FIMARNU-68404 format. One record per residue (C-alpha): x, y, z. Coordinates in steps of 0.5 Angstrom, whole numbers, padded with zeros to 4 digits, always signed. Layout:
residues N
XYZ/...
end
This chain:
residues 112
+0000+0000+0000/+0006+0005+0001/+0007+0005-0007/+0000+0007-0008/-0001+0013-0012/-0008+0015-0014/-0006+0020-0020/-0003+0014-0023/-0008+0009-0021/-0015+0013-0024/-0017+0018-0028/-0023+0022-0030/-0024+0023-0037/-0030+0027-0039/-0034+0025-0045/-0040+0028-0049/-0043+0022-0053/-0047+0024-0060/-0051+0018-0063/-0054+0018-0069/-0061+0017-0067/-0064+0013-0074/-0059+0008-0072/-0061+0002-0068/-0057+0000-0062/-0053-0006-0066/-0051-0002-0072/-0049+0004-0067/-0044-0001-0063/-0042-0004-0070/-0040+0003-0073/-0036+0004-0067/-0032-0002-0067/-0031-0001-0075/-0029+0007-0073/-0024+0004-0068/-0021-0001-0073/-0024-0007-0071/-0024-0012-0077/-0022-0019-0079/-0018-0023-0074/-0016-0028-0079/-0009-0027-0079/-0009-0027-0071/-0013-0033-0071/-0008-0037-0075/-0002-0034-0071/-0005-0036-0065/-0007-0043-0068/+0001-0044-0070/+0003-0042-0063/-0002-0047-0060/+0001-0053-0064/+0008-0051-0062/+0007-0051-0055/+0002-0057-0055/-0003-0053-0052/-0011-0055-0053/-0015-0049-0052/-0022-0049-0049/-0027-0051-0054/-0032-0045-0052/-0027-0040-0053/-0024-0043-0059/-0031-0043-0063/-0032-0036-0061/-0025-0034-0063/-0026-0038-0070/-0033-0035-0071/-0031-0028-0069/-0025-0029-0075/-0030-0030-0080/-0033-0025-0085/-0039-0024-0089/-0044-0025-0083/-0050-0021-0082/-0049-0019-0075/-0042-0019-0072/-0041-0024-0066/-0037-0019-0062/-0042-0014-0063/-0047-0019-0060/-0043-0021-0055/-0042-0014-0052/-0049-0013-0053/-0050-0019-0048/-0045-0017-0043/-0048-0010-0043/-0055-0012-0042/-0057-0009-0048/-0059-0015-0052/-0066-0014-0051/-0066-0007-0054/-0061-0009-0060/-0066-0007-0065/-0069-0001-0063/-0067+0006-0065/-0062+0010-0061/-0067+0016-0062/-0065+0023-0060/-0069+0030-0059/-0074+0029-0065/-0074+0021-0065/-0076+0017-0060/-0071+0011-0058/-0068+0007-0052/-0068+0010-0045/-0063+0015-0043/-0060+0010-0038/-0059+0005-0044/-0056+0010-0048/-0051+0012-0043/
end
């Protein structure tokens, strides 16, 4: 505890979220992921498989299936986006418009 320095441990970052009201929650998260550079993970998956074989590691079947599904392209909905929706508890309103001042959409708590 003598080494604990609050300034190095936590930071407050203010933000002002502006969402496109005509997009659904799922579309908004997928759009955000694409803007952050989240794309095909095929190369990463190949490298991971190669290293696992070299180290004689047998991955957990559930995680392995998730990684392979996340690496596939051409899906209507992205597995990662669906996973984030589920984790955040937004899967119940995934296909609802986000809305804005002029368009009714999800609640303010869901928007945050």
